[in-house]
C-alpha positions as CSV (number, residue, x, y, z in Angstrom):
1,X,0.0,0.0,0.0
2,X,2.8,2.4,0.9
3,X,4.5,1.8,-2.5
4,X,1.3,2.4,-4.4
5,X,0.7,5.8,-2.5
6,X,4.3,6.9,-3.2
7,X,3.9,6.0,-6.9
8,X,0.6,8.0,-7.1
9,X,2.4,11.0,-5.4
10,X,5.3,10.8,-7.9
11,X,2.8,10.5,-10.8
12,X,0.9,13.5,-9.6
13,X,4.0,15.6,-9.2
14,X,5.3,14.6,-12.6
15,X,2.0,15.4,-14.3
16,X,2.0,18.9,-12.7
17,X,5.5,19.5,-13.9
18,X,4.6,18.4,-17.4
19,X,1.5,20.6,-17.5
20,X,3.6,23.6,-16.5
21,X,6.3,22.9,-19.0
22,X,3.9,22.2,-21.8
23,X,2.9,25.9,-22.2
24,X,4.0,27.1,-25.6
25,X,5.5,30.5,-24.7
26,X,6.1,31.3,-28.4
27,X,2.3,31.9,-28.7
28,X,1.9,33.9,-25.4
29,X,1.8,37.7,-25.4
30,X,3.8,38.4,-22.2
31,X,7.1,37.1,-23.4
32,X,6.8,38.8,-26.8
33,X,5.7,42.2,-25.2
34,X,8.5,41.9,-22.6
35,X,11.2,41.1,-25.0
36,X,10.1,43.8,-27.4
37,X,10.0,46.4,-24.7
38,X,13.5,45.5,-23.6
39,X,14.7,45.6,-27.2
40,X,13.1,49.0,-27.7
41,X,14.7,50.4,-24.5
42,X,18.2,49.1,-25.4
43,X,17.9,50.3,-29.1
44,X,16.7,53.8,-28.0
45,X,19.5,54.2,-25.4
46,X,22.2,52.8,-27.8
47,X,21.1,55.1,-30.6
48,X,21.3,58.1,-28.3
49,X,24.8,57.1,-27.2
50,X,26.0,56.4,-30.7
51,X,24.9,59.9,-31.7
52,X,26.8,61.5,-28.9
53,X,24.0,62.2,-26.4
54,X,24.9,61.4,-22.8
55,X,21.4,60.4,-21.9
56,X,19.4,57.2,-21.4
57,X,16.0,56.4,-22.8
58,X,14.5,56.8,-19.3
59,X,16.1,60.2,-18.9
60,X,14.8,61.2,-22.4
61,X,11.3,60.1,-21.4
62,X,11.5,62.3,-18.3
63,X,12.6,65.3,-20.4
64,X,9.6,64.6,-22.7
65,X,7.2,64.4,-19.8
66,X,8.4,67.7,-18.3
67,X,8.2,69.4,-21.7
68,X,4.4,68.8,-21.5
69,X,4.0,69.0,-17.7
70,X,6.7,71.4,-16.5
71,X,6.5,72.2,-12.8
72,X,4.6,69.2,-11.7
73,X,5.5,67.2,-8.5
74,X,8.0,64.4,-8.5
75,X,5.2,62.0,-7.4
76,X,3.0,63.0,-10.3
77,X,5.8,62.4,-12.7
78,X,6.4,59.0,-11.1
79,X,2.7,58.2,-11.7
80,X,2.8,59.4,-15.3
81,X,5.9,57.4,-16.1
82,X,4.9,54.3,-14.1
83,X,8.0,54.5,-11.9
84,X,8.2,53.7,-8.2
85,X,9.3,56.6,-5.9
86,X,12.8,55.1,-5.3
87,X,13.8,54.8,-8.9
88,X,12.2,58.1,-9.7
89,X,14.4,59.8,-7.0
90,X,17.5,58.1,-8.5
91,X,16.6,59.3,-12.0
92,X,15.9,62.8,-10.8
93,X,19.2,62.9,-8.8
94,X,21.1,61.9,-11.9
95,X,19.4,64.4,-14.2
96,X,19.8,67.2,-11.7
97,X,23.6,66.5,-11.5
98,X,23.6,66.7,-15.3
99,X,21.8,70.1,-15.1
100,X,18.9,68.8,-17.2
101,X,16.2,69.3,-14.7
102,X,15.7,71.4,-11.5
103,X,14.0,70.1,-8.4
104,X,12.4,73.0,-6.4
105,X,10.4,72.6,-3.2
106,X,6.8,73.7,-3.5
107,X,6.0,77.1,-2.0
108,X,2.8,75.6,-0.5
109,X,4.3,72.4,0.9
110,X,8.1,72.0,1.4
111,X,7.7,68.2,1.4
112,X,6.7,68.3,-2.3
113,X,9.4,68.7,-5.0
114,X,8.4,70.3,-8.3
115,X,10.4,69.4,-11.4
116,X,11.3,71.8,-14.1
117,X,13.3,71.5,-17.3
118,X,16.4,73.6,-17.4
119,X,17.6,75.4,-20.5
120,X,20.1,72.7,-21.0
121,X,17.4,70.0,-20.7
122,X,15.2,71.9,-23.2
123,X,18.1,72.1,-25.7
124,X,19.0,68.4,-25.3
125,X,15.3,67.4,-25.9
126,X,15.2,69.6,-29.0
127,X,18.5,68.2,-30.2
128,X,17.3,64.6,-29.8
129,X,13.8,65.0,-31.3
130,X,14.7,64.2,-34.9
131,X,16.7,61.2,-33.8
132,X,13.8,59.8,-31.8
133,X,11.3,60.6,-34.6
134,X,13.7,58.5,-36.8
135,X,13.6,55.7,-34.3
136,X,9.8,55.7,-34.3
137,X,9.8,55.5,-38.1
138,X,12.4,52.8,-38.1
139,X,10.4,50.4,-35.9
140,X,7.3,50.8,-38.1
141,X,9.1,49.7,-41.3
142,X,7.3,46.9,-43.1
143,X,4.0,47.6,-41.2
144,X,0.9,48.9,-42.8
145,X,-1.1,51.6,-41.2
146,X,-3.8,49.0,-40.5
147,X,-1.3,46.8,-38.7
148,X,-0.1,49.7,-36.6
149,X,-3.7,50.6,-35.6
150,X,-4.3,46.9,-34.7
151,X,-1.2,46.7,-32.6
152,X,-2.0,49.9,-30.8
153,X,-5.6,48.8,-30.2
154,X,-4.4,45.4,-28.8
155,X,-1.9,47.1,-26.5
156,X,-4.5,49.5,-25.2
157,X,-6.8,46.5,-24.4
158,X,-3.9,44.8,-22.6
159,X,-3.1,48.0,-20.6
160,X,-6.8,48.3,-19.6
161,X,-6.7,44.7,-18.4
162,X,-3.8,45.4,-16.0
163,X,-4.9,46.8,-12.7
164,X,-2.8,49.7,-11.5
165,X,-1.7,49.0,-8.0
166,X,0.9,51.8,-7.7
167,X,-1.7,54.3,-6.3
168,X,-1.7,56.5,-9.3
């Protein structure tokens, strides 16, 4: 009886392992989206560096956000960019040292930091705009406008399926 019970347990464990490993990840969205996002991040940062810009993709995104929302709080920018407070603080510290942004305490509440583009940050954003526009065109090569709309529509649905738990 003991041997039979042990065999059943082993069979059960093996069947669970096989079920787990039988997922065909090549047909699942998460691995494709994750890999593509990493490729885009790397490609963007590499192209900026190759063209002589001492800035990462994340830093460029922050400059872009501030160009539309200059003077907003650091917490609001963290929410807009889907970053946690710790990584946002590191990013802001780095960019402040490069004189690309300024962090100024709010006049109403000294605990709140407001972020502003500096003249140097505005110039860098302006200097990189054509490069980034080229990158956006490059990734769309070979896609029809209908395919682009379909991809965007699908990604919007996926984003709406994800519950935001970061408090934003």
